[in-house]
C-alpha positions as CSV (number, residue, x, y, z in Angstrom):
1,M,111.1,-26.3,49.1
2,L,111.9,-27.2,52.7
3,Y,114.0,-30.0,54.0
4,I,114.2,-31.5,57.5
5,N,117.8,-31.6,58.9
6,H,119.3,-34.2,61.2
7,C,117.9,-32.3,64.2
8,G,114.3,-32.3,62.8
9,L,114.4,-28.6,62.0
10,Q,113.1,-27.3,58.7
11,V,115.7,-25.7,56.5
12,T,115.5,-24.1,53.1
13,P,117.9,-24.8,50.2
14,L,120.9,-22.6,50.1
15,S,120.7,-19.3,48.3
16,F,122.5,-16.0,48.5
17,P,120.8,-12.7,49.3
18,N,121.4,-11.3,45.8
19,G,119.7,-14.4,44.3
20,G,122.9,-15.7,42.9
21,N,123.7,-19.3,42.5
22,I,126.3,-21.2,44.5
23,V,129.1,-21.9,42.1
24,T,131.6,-24.0,43.9
25,A,131.5,-26.8,46.5
26,K,133.7,-24.6,48.7
27,E,131.1,-21.8,48.6
28,H,128.3,-24.2,49.3
29,I,130.1,-25.7,52.3
30,A,131.0,-22.3,53.7
31,E,127.4,-21.2,53.5
32,I,126.2,-24.3,55.4
33,I,128.8,-23.6,58.1
34,K,127.7,-20.0,58.4
35,R,124.2,-21.1,59.1
36,Q,125.2,-23.2,62.1
37,P,124.8,-21.8,65.6
38,D,128.0,-20.4,67.2
39,D,128.1,-23.2,69.7
40,S,128.0,-26.0,67.1
41,T,130.5,-28.7,67.7
42,Y,132.7,-30.2,65.0
43,D,130.4,-33.3,65.0
44,D,127.3,-31.1,64.6
45,I,128.8,-29.4,61.5
46,I,130.0,-32.7,60.0
47,R,126.5,-34.2,60.5
48,E,124.9,-31.1,58.8
49,L,127.4,-31.3,55.9
50,A,126.6,-35.1,55.5
51,F,122.9,-34.4,55.6
52,D,123.2,-31.8,52.9
53,L,125.2,-34.2,50.7
54,M,122.6,-36.9,51.1
55,V,119.8,-34.4,50.1
56,Q,121.8,-33.2,47.1
57,R,122.4,-36.8,46.0
58,G,118.7,-37.7,46.5
59,L,117.6,-34.7,44.4
60,K,120.0,-35.6,41.6
61,D,118.8,-39.2,41.7
62,S,115.2,-37.9,41.5
63,D,116.0,-35.6,38.6
64,E,117.6,-38.5,36.8
65,Q,114.6,-40.8,37.4
66,R,116.6,-43.1,39.6
67,T,113.9,-43.7,42.2
68,I,111.7,-46.6,43.3
69,S,108.2,-46.6,44.6
70,N,107.3,-46.9,48.3
71,E,105.8,-50.3,47.5
72,E,109.1,-51.5,45.9
73,M,111.0,-50.2,48.9
74,E,108.7,-52.0,51.3
75,R,109.2,-55.3,49.3
76,R,113.0,-54.9,49.5
77,I,113.0,-54.3,53.2
78,K,110.9,-57.4,53.8
79,T,113.5,-59.5,52.0
80,W,116.1,-58.1,54.4
81,Q,114.1,-59.1,57.5
82,K,114.0,-62.9,56.6
């Protein structure tokens, strides 16, 4: 599975070379930070962490069937535009 990060780049879900699972939030965050280029700014890293959190929340919502159809989302957006 691939995701598109805030810069429009494709990224894969985090995994360790030995195939192990990420156990703690601290390990997860450390791995995201390690993936960033050496010249990343503080803001770049914060944006990447926020993006990852949004993806994780979205996946959890999907797993728990807390989603709506595109048609329903379109209907809701139209009510905001009135």
